LOZAZA-286686 format. One record per residue: x, y, z of N, C-alpha, C in turn; residue in three letters. Coordinates in steps of 0.02 Angstrom, whole numbers, plus 50000, padded with zeros to 5 digits. Layout:
N
XYZXYZXYZala...
//
This chain:
477
465505207153419465535205053461465835197353434met465815196453373465975190453348466935192653332gln467045198053291467805200953313468265199953374leu467915200353428468235199953493468195194053522arg467655190053505467725182853507468085179153484lys468135180653416468815178553369469575178453400ser469665185453422470165187853425470535183953500leu469965184053541470215180153606470135173453602leu469845170353549470015163453570470725161653508ile470825165053457471275164453432472115166753468thr472025170953515472385172953547472835166653601phe472095167153610472195160753700472395153053640leu472095151253605472505145653572473075147253540ser473325151453504473965153153492474635151853537ser474365153253583474635155153650474635148753666asn474165143553679474235138153720474705131553669ala474645134353597475105128453556475935133953556ser475945139653576476665141253599476965138753664thr476595137353700476745133253770477135127653763val476525125453715476665114453709477235115353666val477405120053626477885119453573478365122453607met478445124453671479115126353706479235120253745phe478715115953759478865111053814479205107053767gly478915106053703479415100153663480325102953653val480205108953637480795113353620481275109353695thr481135110653746481525108253820481625098653809leu481255097453794481115089653775481845088753742val481655090353668482235090753615482915094553635leu482845098253657483695100153681483885095453730ala483675090653759484115086253806484035079753761arg483645079653680483965070353670484165074353579leu484255078853576484495079353494485265086153540leu485805084553482486275088753503486115095853455ser486505101753465486675106453440486755105953344pro487285102253354487215098653271486725096553239ala486175092153282485595088253251485105095453240asp485135100453290484605105753266484765109453213ile485535110753205485685114653166485725113153067gly485565106953086485655101553004484755103952995val484255102153044483575104153021483605112253031phe483855115953055483755123453060483805122552973ser484395123452957484635125952876484435125052840ile483995115552839483345113352791482925119552781ala482555120752838481825124752865482035130952838val482315132352828482635140252830482555141252739val482785135652693482765135352643482055134352623phe481765131752660481025127252634480645133952638ile480815139152697480475142752715480345148452650asn480955149352617481195154452563480635152052492ile480765145152500480425142552434479735143052445val479415141052504478645142652533478385150152511ala478655153752509478315160752504478175161152407val478475157852377478215156052310477755151552304phe477815145552355477165141752364476605143652373arg476405148552416475765150552435475605154752394asp476295162052370475865165452329475395170952339phe475455169252412474795176252419474075173452407gly474145167652400473355162852406472875164552465ile473335161052502473065161752564472515170052606his473025176052565472675181552586472195182552536ala472345180652479471915182952438471115179052445tyr471085172852474470245170652499470125175552544leu470705176252599470355178952665469845187552643val470375190152592470165198452571469955199252528arg469715196052470469265196152410468575196852442glu468345203052400467545205852427467165200852412gln467155198352385466525192652333466885186852300leu466875181652353467495175252346466835170452305leu466805166452249466435162752233466715156052231thr466205149852199466575145552198467125144352156pro467115146852086467445146152049468255151952061ala468275154552102468635160652122469105155452177lys468765150752228469085145452263469485141252226val469155137852182469295133352140469995136752097arg469885140052070470735145052025471175145452088ser471075147252133471575147052210471835140752197ala471415137252215471565129852242471995126452168leu471705127552115472175125652072472855128352054gly472875133952046473605137652062474145136252112leu473715135752169474225132552226474365125252211val474015122852187474225115052170474755113752109leu474655117952067475155117852019475845122152033val475895126452078476585130252123476725125852180leu476305122852199476785119052265477065111652216ser476675108552183476915102452149477595104252093trp477465108952066478085111852047478785112652072val478715115952132479125118152185479535111352217leu478935107152216479345100552268479735096252218ala479325096352153480145093352113480725095852106ala480785103952120481175106952100481695104352160gly481335104852211481555104252306481885097452294leu481805090752272481725084252282482275082352231tyr482235088552173482965086552153483355091452169leu483465099152173484035102452220484275099552286gly483895094852322484115094852401484825091952407ala484945087752352485615084452372486135088752348lys486195095052286486605097852276486505104452345pro486205106952372486095111952443486445107252492phe486285102652492486605098752552487345097452539ala487845095552478488445096652474488595105752483ala488225108452467488405115452477488605117052545phe488185114152588488485115552660488905110352689tyr488925102752648489355098452683489005095552733gly488425094552714487885090852771487445086452734gln487665080752724487145075052688486225074352723pro486325077652780485805075652805485325081352807gly485485086752787485035090952749484655088552693ile484835085552627484525081252570484125076652606ala484255073352650483685068552684483005072652706asp483165078452760482705081052790482275085252716val482715087652677482075089452612481925087452586leu482135081352581481535074752556481025073052557his480965073652647480155072752677480025079052684val480245082452692479865088352675479625091852623leu479845089052564479525089852503478815087952503thr478755081952556477975078252556477485086052571leu477585091052619477115096352639476915098552597ser477485100152523477205103952453476795101052423phe476945092952444476155090952394475485089652428leu475515091452487474885092752543474755096752548leu475075101252580474875108252592474185113652565val474185111952488473725116552449472945115252498pro472655109752504472135110052535472055111252614tyr472635112452642472745114052710472485123052704ala472985123852652473085132552632472405134252628ala472055133952572471365134752564470885134052613val470885127952632470295128552676470295131452740leu470975132652792471125136752824470965143852823ser471195146552753470885153952730470255152952733ala469925148452726469125148852726468795148052777leu469095146952850468815146552902469015153652929leu469605156552907469825162652937469335167952894met469175169252846468805171752798468105173252844arg467825166952857467285165552910467315167952980asp467865170353010468025169653080468085164853129met467905158453092467725151853131468245150553182glu468645155253230469125154653274469175149653310ala468245146453327468415140753386468645135053340gly468315133053269468595127953220469555126653213lys469705135253202470465135253197470715133753249ser470385134653320470845133453368470845124353387ala470265121653349470235114353377470675112153298phe470865113953249471395112053204472005111953232val472155118953256472845120453309473045115353352val472475115453389472645111253459472955103353449met472385099553398472555091653368473045093453347val473325097453297473915094953242474545096053275ser474725101753339475055100753387475315095853439thr474625094453446474725089153482475165081453444val474705080553376475235076053340475825077753337val475795083453305476605086253318477275084553362tyr476955084653427477305086053498477395079253502ser476865074253488476865066153511477535064753447cys477225064153401477875061353364478455063353356thr478515069553363479435072053365479715069253438cys479085071253488479805067353569479825060053541ile479275054853530479455048253519480045046853461ala479845050553409480795048253354481155049753395leu481195056753423481805058653437482205053153501ala481885051053534481995047653579481925040353560trp481685038453524481955031353469482655032753429leu483105036353425483735040053386483525041853310gly482915046153303482875046653244483365054253224phe483545057353275484025062853265483695067753245ser483895072953193483505077053164482955076753113tyr482995067153100482195067753044481685065553092met481805066053177481235066453180480755073353190ala481095078753180480725084853178480615084753097met480835081253062480615080453002479995077752984ala479695071752998479365066853002478925069153058trp478945073053097478325076753141478015079753096ala478535086353064478125091053015477775086752976asn477825081352926477385079452889476615075852923val476805073552991476335070953033475815075053059ala476135083153081475725089353095475335088853020asn475405092252968475325091252926474505087352909leu474705081652909474195076052864473585077152934leu473865079153005473175081253045473025084053040ala473305090853030472875098853011472415097752949asn472625092452899472165091552828471435088252851ile471745082752900471175079152926470555084652970ala470755085953007470365091553060470265095853013cys470395100252973470085104952918469625102052880leu469605096252869469205090352809468425089052851leu468585089852915467985088052962467815095552970tyr468065098852983467575107553007467515111252948val467755111652890467775115352843466905118152809arg467055123252808466315124752769466045119752730pro465225120652720464895113352706465005116152628lys465095122352609464965122752528465925124652510asp466215122352556466885122052511467125118152461ala467495119752423467445116552351468355114752355val468325109352340468945104152331469155101652278leu468815103352236469025101652147469445109852121ile470085105652105470245112752073470155113652008pro470245121951987470225123551908470935125651889ser470835125351833471545128051817471575134051734phe470995137151744470845143451743470625147751779lys470675152451757470385160251817470805161251855gly471795160851807472075162651893472305169951867trp472075175151825472245181451827472285185451890arg471565182451912471515187251985471795186652036ala471955179852060472405176852109473175179752099pro473235177952029473935180052011474065186752028ile473745193552001473925198951996473755201152073gln473675197952127473335198552183474225196452228phe474445192052206474925187952237475415190052214gly475615193152160476155196152128476445201652172ser475755205852203475955212852229476145209252312gly475745204352341475945202852403476565198852413asp477015196052353477555190552371478105195952381ile478245199952361478935204452389478855206152446leu478805208052459478695210352555478825203552594gly478275197052590478515190452623479235188852589asn479365188852547480065185352507480705189652547leu480505195852551481105200052582481115198152665ile480635199252691480405197652772480735189252776ile480565186252724480775180052754481495177952730thr481665180452701482505179952683482895181752727thr482675188152744482795191252792483055187452862asn482495185152890482565180952932482935173252910asn482855172252869483295165252851484275167152862ser484435173952856485015174652825485435172152888val485395173752962485965168652997486065162852982pro485565157452996485615150952973485825151152923asp485675152052848485945151352797486705152552770leu487005158552797487525160152785488175160152855leu487755155952937488255152252968488355146352948leu487725142852927487945134752904488495135652861gly488485140152831489115139252780489875142452797lys489875146352855490455150652855490765144752927met490125143052961490195140253029490175131352998gly489385129553037489345122653027488515120653061gly488565115453057487745113553112487905114853168ala488525112653202488505114553262488405123753295his488725127453255488515132653266488015136153251glu487745133153211486945137153180486435134053233val486575126353257486205125453318486125131453377gly486575131553389487015136353447486295142953437leu486465144853378486315152653363485515150253372tyr485375146253346484725145253336484305144953402ser484675141453445484525141153527484395147853554arg484935150553554484835156953575484515162753555ala484285162753484483885168353455483335165253461asn483005159753491482485155753503482255158053574gly482565158053608482585159153663482655167853695leu482785170253656482595178953654481875180153620val481775177053558481135176653534480705175353563gly480725172453635479985169653666479655174953671ile479755181753685479465186753724479005186853632phe479375188253591478675187853525478515184753501gln478515178153516478075171853498477185173953556gln477495175953617476845177553655476635183053656val476835189453622476465194253633476265196353533ala476675190753489476605192153422476075191153393gly475505184953439474785183753393474525190653407pro474535191053485474135198253486474195205153454ala474925206253435475035211753397474765210253315val474795204053307474755203453215473915203953217lys473505201053256472695201153253472535208253273tyr472775212453323472545217753348472875223353312asn473345223853310473875231753282473505233353200ala473265228753176473345230653101472445233553105leu471965227053096471265229253114471285237453149pro471545239053195471545242953262471705250253223phe472415249853193472595253053166472295256753121ile472145252153066471685253253009471025257853014ala470835256053082469955257353089470115265053111lys470695266653138470705272353167470945278053106asn471185274553062471505278353004470965279652971his470605276752948470035277852907469395281152933his469455281153019469265287753066469465294753068ala469985293053011470405300753032470715300653100lys470715296953137470995297653217471755298753189val472005302453235472845302553239473255297953268pro473685296053224474055287253237474715289653309leu474895294253302475565296753340475265293353424ser474695297053455474505294153506474615287053516pro474295284753467474245276353493474815273653482leu475265274053446475665272053437476315272453484leu476095279353496476745279553575476545276553608thr475915275053637475535271353708475615262853678thr475745259853633475775254853610476505253353609ser476935256053595477615256753621478045256253683thr477485259153700477935260553801477595255253797ser476985250453790476795247253822477195240253796tyr477425238953747477795234953724478615233953749leu479095240953763479675240753802479545239653863thr478975242553873478785243353943478915234653999gly478585231053956478615222453970479185218453928leu479315220853887480095216553858480715217753883ala480865225053899481615228153915481575224253973trp481255224454043481485220554104481545212454083pro481265211754037481235205454041481825201253985ala482055205553956482595205353908483275204853966phe483235211654010483685211554055483975205154100ala483465203754128483415196354162483565190454114val483405188954062483815184254021484595185354007val484625192553988485435193953972485735192554037ala485685195454105485915193654145486025186154180val485405183754188485775176654196485625171154137phe485945174154079485905169454043486115162054042ala486745163754062487055155454086486435149654137asp486295153654191485605151154220484925147454187glu484865154154133484115148154089484445146254042val484945143154025485105139753962485135132954002ile485705133354064485665126454111484875125254129thr484575127754154483755127154176483325124254118thr483255127354071482875125954014483245118253961leu483925119953956484025117053885484605111153937tyr484995112753958485365107054000486105112753954gly486455107253997487325111154003487665110453933ala487545105753889487725105853806487655110553786gln487035116253806486905122753765487285128153786trp487575128353838488035133353869488345136253827leu488565135853755488995138353716488525144153690gly487515143653692487335145753648487175156453721ala487395154453779487335161153829487625165553792ala488255166853777488635173053771488305177253711pro487745172253654487565176253622486915177853632leu486585175753697485795179253714485815186953728val486615187453762486735194953787486495200153726val487095196853679486965201253607486395202453571val486045194353578485405195853544484765198453578leu484865198853638484365202253682484595210753662cys485165211653685485325219053646484745221353586thr484865216853516484595217953448483995217753474ser483715214153504482875213753505482555217753551ala482885220353610482715226853642482595233653605ala483175233453555482975241953514482555239553448leu482455232053413482095231853374481165233253385gln481215230153447480515230453459480045237953472ile480465242553487480095246953496479835250153403gly480145246853387479845248953299479625242653271tyr479335238953318478945230953268478205234153245ser478105239253279477395242553249477525245153169leu477995246253149478045247753084477595244753044ala477775238753024477515234952988476595234852964gln476195230553037475645232553031475395237053021pro475905243553040475495250053042475325252552971ala476155252652931476075252652865475505250552819leu475525242052816475005238552794474505242752813val474135243952864473335247852888473335252252864ala473765256052846473645262852794473605262052713ile473695255752692473865255352620474495254852598gly475105254252645475635256352611476105249852616arg475845243352600476075237952614477035239852586pro477015241952519477805240352494478205244852536tyr477795248252588478485252852641478655247852670leu478225245152707478605239652744479035234352728ala478755233952647479515230352604480255233952613ala480105240752594480515245052613481095243752683met480685242752715480925242652780481475235352807ala480955229852772481245223852795481965224252743ser481775228052671482405225752625482985231252645gly482945235652681483375238452706483785236552782ala483625232452801483505226752849483975222052833his483765218452792484135213452751484845215652713phe484705221852680485335222852648486035223352721phe485675227552773486175229852828486565222952849ala486065218652857486315211752887486965209852840arg486645209152767487175207052713487705210552736leu487785216152722488565222352719488945218752789leu488685220052840488945217652903489275210752906cys488775204852879489195198552892489805197352836ile489505203052764490155201952737490955205952775ala490855210052790491335216652810491585210252865leu491325207352915491515204752983491785196552945val491715194352891491985190752847492615191552806ser492695198052794493205199652754493815198952824val493535204152853494175206052919494205198752961ala493955193152935494245187252992494275181752935thr494365184452856494885178452820494145174552811lys493495174552820493165170352806492855165152866gly493055166552917492995163552975492915165753042ser492095172353030492155172853102491855168053152pro492385169653215491845167253265491005167453268ser490685163153331490105160953338489765168053366leu490365172853398490095177753439490265183753386met490785184553343490755188553310490225190553239gln490065183153226489385184253200488855185253222phe488755184653283488185188353327488305195353325ala488835199653341488795203753350488765207553284leu488875205753209488935208153147488215207653122ala487835203253163486905203553167486825209353213ile486965209153256486685215853311486495222953284cys487255225353264487535229753204487055232353162val486815227353120486585227653081485995231853082ala485435226553118484825226153167484795232253188asp485255237553233485495244453253485415249053196ile485925246853149485935253453100485525254753052val485045247553033484515248652998483665251753034ser483685254553073483245255753141483125262853106leu483595266453073483245272753057482515272353005pro482675267652956482145266152905481695266652926val481325261952985480715262853009480595270353032pro481005270453073480775276653103480875281953072ala481165285053015480915287052949480255287052925trp480005282052919479445278652851478945281452919leu478895278352979478355279153031478295286753033met478875292353042478725298753048478485300752981ala478665300552936478435303252873477725300152836lys477625293752846476805291252844476305291052887his476655290952962476185289752995475995293553068leu476405301253050476575304353112476935304753176gly477125298153170477485295853221478265298253232tyr478365304753273478825309153253479505307353295ser480095308153303480645306153331480615309253419leu480275313353428479955315453487479415309653513gln479005309653483478455302653510478935296153522asp479335294753474479935289953481480035289653546ser480465295653561480925295953637480405297253671leu479855298953690479275297153756479075292153748ala478955288653684478875279553713479435275053769ala480055277253727480765271853745480715273453814his480765283853849481055285553882480555284353950met479865283153927479555280253984479605271954008ala480115268153963480185264053994480765263153998ser481495265753987481785266854003482075267154091leu481925270054115481835271354179481685266254224lys481145262254198480925254354236481355250754217val481865251154148482055244554117483015247854174trp483175253754185483735253454219483865251154294val482915251954316483125250554385482975243454398leu482715238654341482675231554333483505229454326cys483765231454275484355228354267484785231554332leu484825236354350485115236954427485045231554479leu484325229254470484175223354532484795218154503met484405215554433484725210254428485345208454427ala485745213054415486385214454402486915213654505leu486385216754537486615214654606486235207754622ile485925204854596485635197354625486255192254600leu486365195054530487065190554489487685189654542lys487825197154553488445198254610488435193854687ala487805193454695487845191854776487495183154771leu487065182754735486765174854747487325170154762leu487525165954800487735161654800487845156154731pro488725157754697488645150954647488445144654663glu488545142354729488255135054733487725134454721asp487215139254725486545137054726486335134154651trp485915130654641485575127354582485355134354537pro485365133154492485255138554418484405140254429ala484045133854462483485136654459483325141754500phe483545139554552483375144054619483795150754610val484195153754583484435160154539484015162554503his483665159254466482885162354419482475164254464leu482275159654510481795161754538481705167354591leu482255166654623482465174454649482595180254598cys482675178654541482785185054515481955185354475ala481685181654466481035183454441480575185654492ala480515183854556480315188154624480645195254646met481375197654636481595202854664481425206954591ala481595207154514481435210754469480725212854453val480375206354484479695207554448479425212754521gly479685213654567479355218754629479675224854604gly480345226654567480575231554557480145235154516val480035229554468479855232254398479055234054425trp478635231054447477995234654476477985241554515leu478565241054567478745248854585478945254954553ala479255251154500479775256254451479045259454411ala478605255554389477815256454353477635260654385leu477395260454448476925264754495477365272354510arg478205271254521478585277854539478545282554471tyr478635281454417478655284154360478075282954316phe477485282954341477055283454314476945280654238ala477205277454225477325272454155476475272654134his476305271854070475735270754035475315264454066pro475965260154075475635251654094475345252954176leu475475259354204475125258054255474445256854270lys474195260754224473315259354221473045252654209lys473425250754187473365241954172473405235954232glu473965239654283473985235654350473385238254390ile473125236354429472785238954482472955237754561lys473425242254560473925243954611473705242254671phe473065245254671472545245454735472415238254786asn472535231954730472555227654751473225222854765asn473725227254747474375224754751474575226354834ile
//
């Protein structure tokens, strides 16, 4: 009962936070330029890579340690404090050279402010891990709610006052301060806040095994912003980030449910010797059945979506949306590979899949860079990313077949169930795109598309007997 309650609260709170942050994104799109977003994005992806070493798997260690004593908590706090403060010094000193590499002085200013988070985050990391360990989802939701509101108000206010990209930097610091204040208020009564600088062997052993996979995943996610920032500029990074963020909305909504449910559910069935293939087949058909029609609408009505949500200044991102939707639609079919491999006790195999994806991206970007003499267009860069995402799919497919019993036939069955539904939804979207008067407002186009494609989606689920059909009570429609 506690697990079900924890999952429900976590799902609701995380998605409420996502909705609020999406609203902030819409406001910032009208207050900041693509170049402003680009400067901040380049700084943040660099921070995220360094943060992998700062965290060092300590959060997971505290959550998963079988017998967690006060001495172990103090050791973990001491370790993460030392790591954070050493990395903070390195970040501060390296900010200007990193900014000079990209020819964007503003990156250094952002990094100098975000360095403050490295000094403060150790206590937040330890306290939040203790709450998660005790499955105090209600308290964690309270912390998320308050810190999200603080971030949102600070960010919008500073952007409106003309702080440009620094508005997001200072808002992150305000968010962390609010986070720590709330964590101190709801912390467990026996929480230890005095660090120890001995007994580091256990957290170091655990962290060294966890860090490789996290580093590969984080670096892989950072590749587009880091390389595009050098090949193009802050403006191009801003446009790419906006397109990528739009396409990633589905993952932001569905992600918490997958993260908090998939791993324990698959692990439980694995330990019970239940075949995983039927579970993965059904889950994949659910994900693709929901995501593919949404991607079809977003891709066909990219101009209208961008204009309605972010404003005309972001229309340069619209052509990228089609390419990124294609990539995301194919990848989502194997998005369960990572949690499933971790669930059966093979996390290094998940790192293998991420590593293959990472090197494929580097190779494709290198090829397009050579072909364009180091100056690829934004669309050429996006196409290189898309090709890399596609050609690396055989790796997770092979791993799932070999270690999870999820064969190619199973994968085809899961995808074919959704393919029929997707085709009809795509055709309806294309017909509407051709027939709707161009002088109608963009939001009217989107409203018509949502209603028409939504109706076709429901009818297709029923007609083709898609697995999602049983989740919807058609008798009441």
